[in-house]
C-alpha positions in Angstrom: -25.0 36.2 118.8 -22.9 33.2 117.6 -20.6 33.9 114.5 -18.6 31.1 113.1 -14.8 30.7 113.5 -13.0 32.0 110.5 -10.8 29.0 109.8 -9.2 30.7 106.8 -7.2 32.6 109.5 -5.3 29.5 110.2 -3.8 29.4 106.8 -1.8 32.7 107.9 0.1 31.5 110.8 3.3 30.4 109.1 6.1 32.6 108.6 8.3 32.2 105.5 12.1 31.9 105.9 14.2 34.4 104.2 15.2 32.3 101.1 12.8 32.6 98.2 12.1 28.6 97.4 9.2 28.3 95.0 7.5 25.2 94.1 5.6 23.9 90.9 2.4 22.2 90.5 1.8 20.0 87.4 -1.0 21.2 85.2 -4.3 19.9 86.7 -2.6 19.0 89.8 -5.6 20.6 91.9 -8.3 19.9 89.3 -10.5 17.5 91.8 -10.0 15.8 95.0 -8.3 12.7 93.5 -5.7 15.0 91.8 -5.2 16.8 95.0 -4.7 13.5 96.8 -2.0 12.6 94.4 -0.2 16.1 94.2 -0.1 17.3 97.9 2.1 14.5 99.4 4.6 15.1 96.4 4.4 19.0 97.2 5.0 18.2 100.9 8.0 16.1 100.2 9.2 18.6 97.9 8.9 21.4 100.6 10.6 19.1 103.3 13.8 19.1 101.4 14.7 22.5 102.0 12.4 23.7 104.7 13.6 25.5 107.7 11.6 27.7 109.8 12.5 31.0 111.4 12.3 29.7 114.9 12.1 26.4 116.4 8.3 26.5 117.3 7.2 27.6 113.7 9.7 25.0 112.3 8.0 22.2 114.1 4.5 23.1 113.6 5.2 23.4 109.9 7.3 20.2 109.9 4.8 17.7 111.5 2.0 18.9 109.0 4.2 18.4 106.1 5.3 14.9 107.4 1.8 13.9 108.1 0.7 14.9 104.3 3.8 13.2 103.0 3.0 9.9 104.8 6.0 9.9 107.3 3.9 9.4 110.2 6.8 8.2 112.7 8.7 11.6 111.8 5.4 13.5 112.4 4.9 11.9 115.7 8.5 12.7 116.7 8.0 16.4 115.6 5.0 16.6 117.5 6.4 15.3 120.6 9.2 17.9 120.3 6.8 20.7 119.6 4.8 19.4 122.8 7.9 19.5 124.9 8.6 23.1 123.7 5.4 24.6 124.4 3.9 22.6 127.3 4.7 24.9 129.9 3.4 28.0 128.3 -0.3 28.2 129.2 -1.6 24.8 130.4 -4.0 23.2 129.9 -4.4 24.8 126.4 -0.7 23.9 125.5 -1.0 20.5 126.7 -4.1 19.9 124.6 -2.9 21.5 121.3 -2.2 19.2 118.4 -3.0 15.9 120.5 -5.6 14.8 117.9 -2.8 14.9 115.4 -0.4 12.7 117.5 -3.2 10.3 117.9 -3.7 10.1 114.3 0.0 9.7 113.7 0.3 6.9 116.1 -2.9 5.2 114.6 -1.4 5.4 111.0 1.7 3.5 112.2 -0.3 0.5 113.4 0.0 -2.5 111.2 -3.7 -2.7 110.4 -4.1 0.9 109.7 -4.5 0.4 106.1 -7.4 -1.9 106.5 -8.8 -1.0 109.8 -8.2 2.5 110.6 -11.1 2.9 113.0 -9.8 0.1 115.1 -6.1 1.6 115.1 -7.4 4.9 115.8 -9.6 3.7 118.7 -6.6 2.1 120.5 -4.4 5.2 120.0 -7.4 7.3 121.3 -7.9 5.5 124.4 -4.2 5.1 125.3 -3.8 8.9 124.9 -6.9 10.0 126.6 -6.1 7.5 129.6 -3.2 9.8 130.3 -5.1 13.2 130.2 -6.4 15.0 133.1 -9.9 16.3 132.8 -9.1 19.9 131.8 -6.7 19.0 129.1 -9.1 16.1 127.7 -11.8 18.6 127.6 -10.0 20.9 125.3 -8.9 18.1 123.2 -12.5 17.0 122.7 -13.4 20.5 121.9 -11.0 20.7 119.2 -12.3 17.4 117.8 -15.8 18.7 117.7 -15.6 20.9 114.5 -17.9 21.6 111.8 -15.7 20.1 109.0 -17.8 22.2 106.3 -15.8 25.1 107.4 -12.5 23.0 107.2 -13.6 22.1 103.7 -14.2 25.8 102.7 -10.6 26.7 104.0 -9.2 23.9 101.8 -11.3 25.2 98.9 -10.0 28.6 99.5 -6.4 27.7 99.6 -6.8 25.5 96.3 -8.4 28.4 94.6 -5.7 30.9 95.7 -3.0 28.4 94.6 -4.6 27.9 91.1 -4.1 31.6 90.6 -0.3 31.4 90.8 2.1 29.7 88.2 4.5 29.0 91.0 4.0 28.6 94.7 6.0 30.7 97.2 6.9 28.7 100.3 4.3 30.6 102.4 1.6 29.6 99.7 2.9 26.0 99.6 2.8 25.8 103.4 -0.9 27.4 103.7 -2.2 24.9 101.2 -0.5 21.9 102.7 -1.9 23.0 106.2 -5.4 23.4 104.9 -5.1 20.2 103.3 -3.6 18.3 106.5 -6.4 19.6 108.6 -9.3 19.0 106.4 -8.0 15.4 105.6 -7.2 14.2 109.0 -10.6 15.7 110.4 -12.4 13.6 107.5 -10.9 10.6 109.1 -10.8 11.1 112.8 -14.0 13.3 112.9 -16.6 10.6 112.7 -14.4 8.0 114.3 -13.7 10.3 117.5 -17.6 10.8 118.3 -18.1 7.5 120.2 -14.8 7.6 121.7 -15.3 11.0 123.2 -18.7 9.9 124.5 -17.1 6.9 126.1 -14.5 9.1 127.8 -17.1 11.7 128.9 -19.1 8.7 130.6 -16.0 7.6 132.4 -15.3 11.3 133.8 -18.6 12.9 134.2 -22.2 12.4 135.6 -24.3 13.7 132.6 -28.0 14.2 132.8 -29.9 15.5 129.8 -33.2 16.9 129.3 -33.8 18.0 133.0 -37.1 19.5 133.4 -37.5 22.6 135.5 -40.5 24.8 136.0 -40.4 28.6 135.8 -42.2 30.8 138.6 -45.2 30.9 136.4 -45.2 27.1 135.7 -43.6 27.3 132.2 -41.6 24.2 131.7 -37.8 24.8 131.0 -35.1 22.4 130.1 -31.4 21.9 131.2 -28.4 20.0 130.8 -26.2 19.1 133.8 -22.6 17.8 133.8 -20.8 17.1 136.9 -17.3 15.7 137.7 -17.8 12.0 138.5 -15.1 12.0 141.2 -16.5 15.1 143.1 -16.4 14.1 147.0 -18.4 17.3 148.1 -21.1 19.7 147.0 -19.9 21.9 144.2 -20.5 25.4 143.4 -22.4 25.6 140.1 -21.7 27.6 136.9 -24.9 28.4 134.6 -24.9 29.3 131.1 -28.6 30.4 130.3 -28.8 30.2 126.5 -31.2 30.5 123.6 -28.5 28.7 121.4 -29.5 25.2 121.9 -26.5 23.4 119.9 -23.7 21.0 120.4 -21.5 24.0 121.8 -23.7 23.6 125.0 -22.2 20.2 125.9 -18.7 21.6 125.0 -18.8 24.3 127.2 -20.6 22.3 130.0 -17.8 19.8 129.8 -15.2 22.2 130.2 -16.9 23.7 133.2 -17.2 20.3 134.7 -13.5 19.6 133.9 -12.5 22.6 136.1 -14.2 21.0 139.1 -17.7 22.8 139.0 -21.2 21.5 138.4 -22.0 22.7 135.0 -25.6 23.6 134.2 -26.7 24.7 130.6 -30.0 26.2 131.1 -32.3 26.6 128.2 -34.7 29.5 127.5 -38.3 28.5 127.2 -39.3 26.6 124.1 -35.8 25.2 123.6 -34.7 21.7 124.3 -37.1 19.7 126.1 -39.3 22.8 126.9 -42.7 22.5 125.3 -43.4 26.3 125.6 -43.4 28.8 122.7 -39.6 30.4 122.3 -39.8 34.2 122.9 -36.4 36.0 122.9 -35.6 38.4 125.8 -39.0 38.8 127.3 -39.1 36.1 130.0 -35.4 35.2 130.5 -34.8 37.0 133.7 -37.6 35.3 135.5 -36.7 32.0 134.0 -33.0 32.3 134.7 -33.7 33.0 138.5 -36.1 30.0 138.5 -33.2 27.8 137.4 -30.8 29.4 139.8 -33.2 28.7 142.6 -33.6 25.1 141.3 -29.7 24.6 141.3 -29.5 25.8 144.9 -31.5 23.0 146.3 -30.0 20.1 144.3 -28.1 17.3 146.4 -24.8 18.2 144.5 -24.9 21.9 144.9 -23.3 23.9 147.7 -26.0 26.7 147.2 -23.8 29.0 145.2 -24.0 29.8 141.6 -22.1 31.9 139.0 -23.1 32.7 135.6 -21.2 33.1 132.3 -21.4 33.3 128.6 -21.4 35.9 125.7 -23.7 38.0 123.6 -27.4 36.8 124.4 -25.9 34.6 127.2 -24.4 37.7 128.7 -27.9 39.6 128.6 -29.4 36.6 130.5 -27.0 37.2 133.3 -28.0 40.7 133.8 -31.8 39.8 133.3 -31.2 37.3 136.2 -29.4 39.9 138.2 -32.4 42.3 137.8 -34.1 40.0 140.1 -31.3 39.0 142.4 -31.9 35.4 143.4 -30.3 34.6 146.5 -28.1 31.9 145.3 -26.4 34.0 142.6 -23.0 35.1 143.7 -21.0 36.1 140.6 -21.1 37.1 136.9 -19.0 36.9 133.9 -20.8 38.4 131.0 -18.9 38.9 127.7 -19.9 40.9 124.5 -23.1 41.5 126.4 -26.4 42.2 124.3 -28.7 44.9 126.0 -32.0 44.8 124.3 -33.3 48.2 123.5 -30.0 49.7 123.9 -27.6 47.9 121.3 -29.9 45.2 119.8 -32.2 45.3 117.7 -31.3 49.2 117.6 -28.7 51.5 118.7 -29.4 55.1 119.6 -33.0 54.6 118.5 -32.0 53.3 115.1 -33.0 49.8 114.1 -30.5 47.4 112.4 -31.8 44.9 109.6 -29.0 42.4 110.3 -31.2 41.3 113.1 -34.3 40.6 111.1 -33.5 37.0 110.4 -32.3 36.2 113.8 -35.8 35.6 115.3 -36.3 32.9 112.7 -32.9 31.2 113.7 -33.7 30.9 117.4 -37.5 30.5 117.5 -38.3 28.1 114.4 -37.6 25.0 116.5 -36.4 23.7 119.7 -32.9 23.8 118.7 -31.6 26.2 115.9 -32.6 26.7 112.3 -29.5 27.2 110.4 -31.2 27.6 106.9 -32.3 31.0 107.4 -29.5 32.1 109.5 -27.0 31.2 106.6 -29.3 32.4 103.7 -27.5 35.8 103.2 -28.7 35.9 99.7 -32.4 36.0 101.0 -31.7 38.8 103.4 -29.6 40.9 101.1 -32.2 40.6 98.5 -34.9 41.6 101.0 -32.9 44.6 102.2 -32.0 45.8 98.6 -35.8 45.6 97.6 -36.7 47.5 100.4 -34.2 50.2 99.8 -34.8 50.6 96.1 -38.5 50.6 96.6 -38.9 53.3 99.2 -41.5 51.1 101.2 -41.9 51.6 104.9 -39.4 49.7 107.0 -42.3 47.9 108.6 -43.0 46.4 105.4 -39.8 44.0 105.4 -41.8 41.1 106.4 -44.1 41.7 103.6 -41.2 42.0 101.1 -39.8 38.8 102.5 -43.1 37.0 102.4 -42.7 35.4 105.8 -44.4 36.9 109.0 -41.9 38.0 111.5 -44.0 38.7 114.6 -40.9 39.0 117.0 -39.4 42.1 114.9 -42.7 43.5 114.4 -43.3 43.7 118.1 -39.6 45.3 118.4 -40.7 47.9 115.9 -43.7 48.9 118.0 -41.4 49.9 120.7 -39.2 52.7 119.1 -38.6 54.3 122.7 -36.7 52.7 125.3 -40.0 52.1 127.3 -41.3 49.8 129.8 -41.1 47.0 127.4 -37.4 47.2 127.2 -36.9 48.3 130.5 -38.3 45.1 131.9 -35.8 42.9 130.6 -32.7 44.1 132.3 -31.7 46.3 135.1 -32.9 49.7 134.9 -31.7 52.7 137.1 -32.0 51.6 140.7 -32.0 48.0 139.9 -28.2 48.3 139.4 -27.7 49.5 142.9 -28.9 46.2 144.3 -26.6 44.0 142.4 -23.8 43.6 145.0 -22.0 40.5 143.5 -18.5 40.5 141.6 -18.8 40.9 137.9 -16.1 40.5 135.2 -17.0 41.9 131.7 -15.2 41.2 128.7 -15.5 42.8 125.4 -13.5 44.3 122.3 -12.9 47.5 120.6 -14.4 45.9 117.4 -17.3 44.1 119.2 -20.6 45.3 117.8 -21.9 44.7 121.4 -19.4 46.7 123.1 -21.9 49.5 123.6 -24.1 47.0 125.4 -21.3 45.8 127.5 -20.2 49.2 128.5 -23.9 50.3 129.1 -24.3 47.7 132.0 -20.8 48.8 133.2 -21.3 52.5 133.4 -24.8 52.0 134.8 -23.5 49.9 137.4 -20.9 52.2 138.5 -23.5 55.0 138.3 -26.0 53.6 140.6 -23.4 51.5 142.8 -20.1 53.5 142.9 -18.5 50.8 144.9 -19.5 48.0 142.4 -17.0 45.0 142.1 -17.1 45.3 138.6 -14.1 44.6 136.4 -13.5 45.3 132.7 -11.2 43.5 130.3 -11.0 44.9 126.9 -8.7 44.7 123.8 -8.6 44.4 119.9 -11.3 41.7 119.9 -14.4 41.3 117.9 -17.6 39.6 119.0 -16.1 36.2 119.0 -12.8 37.0 120.5 -14.3 39.2 123.0 -16.1 36.1 124.5 -13.5 33.3 123.7 -10.2 35.0 123.4 -7.7 34.7 120.7 -7.2 30.9 120.7 -9.1 29.1 118.1 -10.8 25.6 119.0 -7.7 23.9 117.4 -5.6 25.7 120.1 -3.9 28.0 117.7 -3.4 31.7 118.4 -5.6 34.2 116.3 -3.0 37.1 115.5 -4.9 38.9 112.6 -8.1 40.9 113.1 -9.7 42.2 109.9 -6.4 43.1 108.5 -4.7 44.3 111.7 -1.8 42.3 113.2 -2.5 42.5 116.9 0.2 43.2 119.6 1.6 40.0 121.0 0.3 41.0 124.5 -3.1 41.1 123.2 -3.2 37.2 122.9 -5.7 36.3 125.6 -7.5 33.1 126.3 -11.0 34.1 127.9 -12.0 30.6 128.4 -9.0 30.1 130.8 -9.8 33.5 132.4 -13.2 32.5 133.2 -12.2 29.8 135.5 -9.4 31.8 137.1 -12.2 34.2 137.8 -14.6 31.8 139.3 -11.8 30.1 141.4 -11.0 33.4 142.7 -14.7 34.2 143.9 -15.5 30.6 144.8 -12.5 29.1 146.1 -10.3 32.0 147.3 -7.8 31.6 144.5 -5.8 34.5 143.4 -7.3 37.2 141.4 -6.5 36.9 137.7 -3.2 38.5 137.1 -4.8 40.7 134.5 -7.3 42.2 136.8 -4.8 44.9 138.3 -7.6 47.7 138.5 -11.3 48.0 137.6 -10.4 48.9 134.0 -7.9 46.7 132.1 -7.3 47.5 128.6 -4.7 46.9 126.0 -3.2 49.9 124.1 -3.1 48.9 120.4 0.3 49.8 118.9 2.0 49.9 122.2 2.1 46.3 123.0 1.1 46.7 126.7 -1.9 46.5 129.0 -2.8 49.3 131.2 -5.0 49.4 134.2 -7.2 52.3 135.7 -9.7 52.7 138.5 -12.3 54.2 136.1 -13.1 55.0 132.5 -12.3 58.8 133.0 -8.9 57.8 134.5 -7.7 56.0 131.4 -6.3 59.4 130.0 -4.8 62.4 131.6 -6.5 65.1 129.6 -9.2 65.8 127.1 -8.4 67.4 124.1 -11.1 69.4 122.4 -11.1 69.6 118.8 -13.5 72.0 116.7 -15.3 71.3 113.6 -14.0 74.0 111.3 -14.1 75.0 107.7 -10.9 76.7 106.5 -10.7 79.6 104.0 -10.2 77.2 101.2 -13.1 75.1 102.2 -11.1 72.1 103.7 -12.6 70.7 106.9 -10.5 70.6 110.0 -10.4 69.5 113.6 -8.9 72.7 114.9 -7.7 73.1 118.5 -8.7 76.8 118.3 -12.2 77.6 118.2 -13.4 79.4 114.8 -14.8 82.9 114.8 -18.6 83.1 115.6 -19.5 84.1 112.2 -17.4 81.3 110.6 -18.9 79.5 107.6 -20.6 76.1 108.7 -19.8 72.7 107.0 -22.8 71.9 105.1 -23.9 68.2 104.4 -26.7 67.7 101.9 -28.1 64.2 101.4 -31.1 63.2 99.2 -32.6 60.5 101.4 -35.3 59.5 98.8 -32.6 58.9 96.1 -31.9 55.1 96.2 -30.1 54.8 92.7 -27.0 54.2 94.7 -27.9 50.6 95.7 -24.9 49.3 93.5 -22.4 51.7 94.6 -19.0 50.3 95.6 -18.0 51.6 99.0 -14.3 53.0 99.3 -12.0 50.9 101.3 -12.6 47.4 102.6 -14.0 48.2 105.9 -11.1 46.6 108.0 -9.4 47.7 111.0 -6.6 49.2 108.9 -7.6 50.5 105.4 -6.2 52.7 102.8 -9.5 54.5 102.3 -12.5 55.3 104.2 -16.1 55.5 102.9 -17.3 59.0 103.3 -20.6 58.7 101.3 -23.2 61.0 102.8 -20.7 62.4 105.1 -18.1 65.0 105.8 -14.4 64.2 106.8 -12.8 66.5 109.3 -8.9 66.1 109.9 -6.6 67.3 112.6 -3.2 68.5 112.3 -0.4 65.8 112.8 0.6 65.0 116.2 4.4 65.8 116.6 5.0 63.5 119.3 3.5 60.2 120.2 0.1 60.1 122.0 -2.0 57.7 123.5 -5.8 57.9 122.8 -7.6 55.9 125.5 -11.3 56.0 126.7 -14.8 57.4 125.5 -14.9 60.3 123.2 -17.6 63.0 123.3 -19.0 65.8 121.2 -21.0 68.8 121.0 -22.7 69.1 117.5 -24.1 72.3 116.9 -26.4 72.4 113.9 -29.4 73.8 111.8 -31.5 71.5 109.7 -34.5 71.7 107.5 -36.0 68.5 108.9 -37.5 67.4 112.0 -35.2 64.6 112.6 -32.2 62.7 111.1 -29.8 59.9 111.9 -25.9 60.4 112.3 -22.9 58.6 112.9 -19.6 59.8 114.1 -16.5 57.5 113.2 -13.0 58.3 114.5 -9.8 57.2 112.6 -6.2 57.5 113.0 -4.6 58.5 109.8 -0.8 57.6 109.7 1.9 59.6 108.3 1.9 57.0 105.2 -1.8 57.5 104.7 -3.2 54.5 106.3 -6.4 54.6 108.1 -6.9 52.8 111.5 -10.6 52.4 112.9 -10.9 53.6 116.4 -14.5 54.2 117.5 -17.9 55.4 116.6 -21.1 56.9 118.0 -24.7 56.4 116.3 -27.7 58.1 117.3 -31.2 59.4 116.1 -31.0 63.2 116.7 -34.4 62.9 118.5 -33.2 60.5 121.0 -29.8 61.7 121.5 -30.7 63.4 124.9 -33.3 60.7 126.2 -33.8 57.2 124.7 -37.1 57.0 126.5 -38.7 60.0 125.0 -38.4 61.3 121.3 -37.9 64.9 121.1 -38.4 66.1 117.5 -36.1 68.9 116.0 -37.3 72.3 115.0 -36.4 73.0 111.6 -34.5 76.1 110.8 -33.5 76.7 114.5 -30.0 76.0 115.8 -29.8 73.2 118.0 -27.3 70.6 119.3 -26.5 67.1 120.2 -24.4 66.5 123.2 -23.1 63.1 123.7 -20.5 60.6 125.2 -19.8 57.5 123.0 -20.7 54.0 124.4 -17.7 52.7 122.7 -14.0 53.0 123.9 -10.7 52.4 122.3 -7.0 52.6 123.2 -4.4 53.4 120.5 -1.1 54.6 120.4 -0.5 57.2 117.9 2.8 57.4 116.1 4.4 60.9 115.5 2.9 62.2 112.2 -0.6 60.6 112.7 -3.8 62.6 112.5 -7.2 62.1 114.0 -9.8 61.9 111.6 -13.6 62.3 112.2 -16.1 61.4 109.8 -19.8 62.8 110.4 -22.2 60.9 108.2 -25.9 60.6 107.8 -27.1 57.0 107.7 -28.5 55.8 104.4 -27.8 52.2 103.7 -29.9 49.1 102.9 -29.2 47.5 106.2 -30.5 50.2 108.5 -33.6 52.1 109.0 -33.5 55.4 107.1 -35.0 58.4 108.8 -36.7 60.5 106.3 -37.1 63.4 108.8 -40.9 63.8 108.7 -41.3 63.4 112.3 -43.5 60.2 111.7 -42.5 56.9 113.4 -39.5 56.2 111.0 -40.7 52.5 110.7 -43.8 53.9 108.8 -42.0 56.5 106.7 -41.8 55.9 103.0 -39.7 57.5 100.1 -42.6 59.9 99.7 -41.9 61.3 103.1 -38.5 62.5 102.0 -39.5 65.7 100.4 -36.5 67.9 99.7 -33.2 66.6 100.6 -31.7 66.7 104.0 -29.6 69.9 104.7 -27.3 70.2 107.8 -25.1 73.0 108.7 -22.8 72.0 111.3 -21.8 75.3 113.0 -18.3 76.4 114.0 -18.9 75.8 117.8 -19.4 72.1 117.3 -16.6 69.9 118.8 -15.2 66.6 119.5 -13.3 65.7 122.8 -11.0 62.8 122.9 -9.3 61.3 125.8 -5.5 61.8 125.4 -2.3 61.0 127.3 0.9 62.5 125.8 4.7 61.5 126.4 4.1 57.6 126.7 
C-alpha cells in the first residue's frame, strides 16, 4: 500500500564541517513567508562566506543550494556543472538526472527577461536541456518534477519550526533550513510551469494511449494506459503493472518503463479509471490481470511476452495472475508483496485496524479518495472509542458511522478458507509457476511476511523454482523503490538507523536490469549471486545463499528460563523439569491504559522497548562477534486459563551500551498457530505448545558484548483485534467476555532458536 516519501529526510543529508560556525537570525526573521523570503537569502550569503564541505561532493551539493537562495545563479549553475561531472559516472541514468531541474532553473533565472517573464525563460531552458537528454534520463528528471508540493511545504515548515527553537543556528541547522527553503521555493515556480513542458516532451518521445478499454473473461470492463517508445522499430516485450492505485504515479512508472525500451501497460483493477464496474479489492484481480495479459499478447506492438512488476497490492496482482499462468506471462518482479489472508488484513489470524480505512481510499471512486486515507484523527478516534468501550470488533463501522462492507466481508472469513485461497496461489498452484521471479522486500517492511510466504511456498512446491530474493534494511517504500528519493538523493536513515553504505540500492534500476536479463539476454543483475541475497546490517556487506536455511551455519537454542532471583533469561542450558515457569498476567477487559505513553520511540534503534503486557528474556553477552541471519523459530510450552490468546514474540539486539536494535517478530493467534485454515481452541489448565518458524527474516552482525533480547507479549492495543479468550469468534467478543484476567505460565521447556554464524 502506498506511503508518502518522507521529505524531511532530505534535510539530514548535509554533514557539517569540524569548525563550530553559528549564525544569527534577527527576531521575527521566520515569522511569515515574507520575512522568510527576506531572511533566507541573507543567511545563505552569510553561510557562503565560510562554508567548506567535508568532501568535494558534499561541498558542491550544499554550495549550489546556497548560491540559488543567495541569488547568484551563474555561480549555482557552475557548481551544478562541477557536481554533475563528479557524479555522472556513478550510476547512470539516475546520476545524470539528479538536480537537472535546478540547472534548468538557474539557467532560466539568468535570462534577461526572467524577472518579468519567468515562464518564457524557463520554457527555453527546459527545451534546450531536455533536447540533450536520452529517454531514460529524461524520464527520471520528469519524475523528479512531479512531486506533491504540499510535502515540500511541510518539510520547510518543519525546518522553520526547528530553527525557531534555537537562539543560534549551528551550521548543520542553517544548511538544513536553506535546503528546505531552496527546494520548496524552486518547486513553487517550476512545478506548474513544467507540467505542459513535460507533456510536450512526452509526446515527442512516446506513443500514449489513455483509457484503453479491455474486457475481462466474464465481460467486465477494464481500463488500461499504454505508453510505448515512439522510435521502436520492432515489436516489444511488455511490462505490466496491474494496480488499484489509479493516480499520477501510474504514468510516471509507465514513462520510465517505455524509456527503457518496453511497451508499458498500466492495467487497472475493475472499477478504476474508465471501467464502469464496481471496485472490489482482491477478489477478481487474478482473472482480470490474466485477461489484460491475453489482450497485450495479441496487440500489433507486442512480441507476445509479458513481464509484471510493482509493489504491495501490485505485487499481489502478479501472484494472482500467476495462479492462472496465462501463456504470455514470462517473468515477475513482485516487491513488498501483499498476501491477502496471510499478512493483510490479518496476520497469524489476527486482524489489524490500520487497514480499516483502506477500502474507502481505493473503492470510493475511480481514482483514489485521499480524504479518508489522510484523516488519521478520524481513525484514531474510532479505534480509541472501540478500545475504551469494550464493544465487539465487528462494531467498528457502527462506531465510525459509515458502512464498510469490504472490511465486514473480511471479518466473515477468520480462517484462511476458500475465500482467501482463491485469490493467490495455494499449495500445488505454486508447482505450476515455472517462470523467473525476483522478489524484493525489507527487514522493516510490514509486508515482508507476505513476500516471504510466496517465496517459501514456491520453493516448497517447486524446489527448482527460479526465484530470487533481495532483502536489506528497507521499509515498505524502500523495499519497492530502493534508497533513492524521487529527487535522486540517497536515503541513508531508516527510523533512526544509519544504514550501511552498501545498503544503498536503486530497485527501480534493478527492475530493468532484471527484465533485460530475462527478455533480452542481458547479464544477470550483479546483486543476484545466489537465490537469497541479503545485506548484513552492521557488517556493511551483502551475502548470498542458495536457501534461507543456508544463511547461517548453526541454530542456537536458547531456553526461556526464570533464575532464582526472578530474572528472566534466554539460557543455553535447559532448566530443570520442575523449574518455576515465567508467569504473564494480563487483564484484557481493563482499557484504562488508553492514554499510556509507550516506552521508547519504536524505531529500528532505541534506548528502551515497550514491554507492556509482556515478559522480557535476555541472553548472556556474546563474547565474540556473531552474525544472526535467517528465520528464527520457537517452541512455547504453556498453560493458560483461557481457550485462546494472541501473542507476539519480538527479537532485539541489546548492545553493551544498552541500545536496543529491532530485529524480527512473530505474531499469531494461539488457536491458528498450527493451521491457519482451521481454528483449534486451547484446553484451559492443560500444558500445550506453540511451535513456529517466523515468517520474517533478518540479518545483523552483533558486536562483542551484545545480548539477544526476546519480548513475549500478549496483544492488547487499540489498533488490533483483542482476543478475550472465550472461544467465540474474536470479532464478536466484547469486554464482557473477558472474565478473569488472562494467565499464561511459560514453562521452562520453552525455547527460541536463532540462526547464527560465529567468527565473521
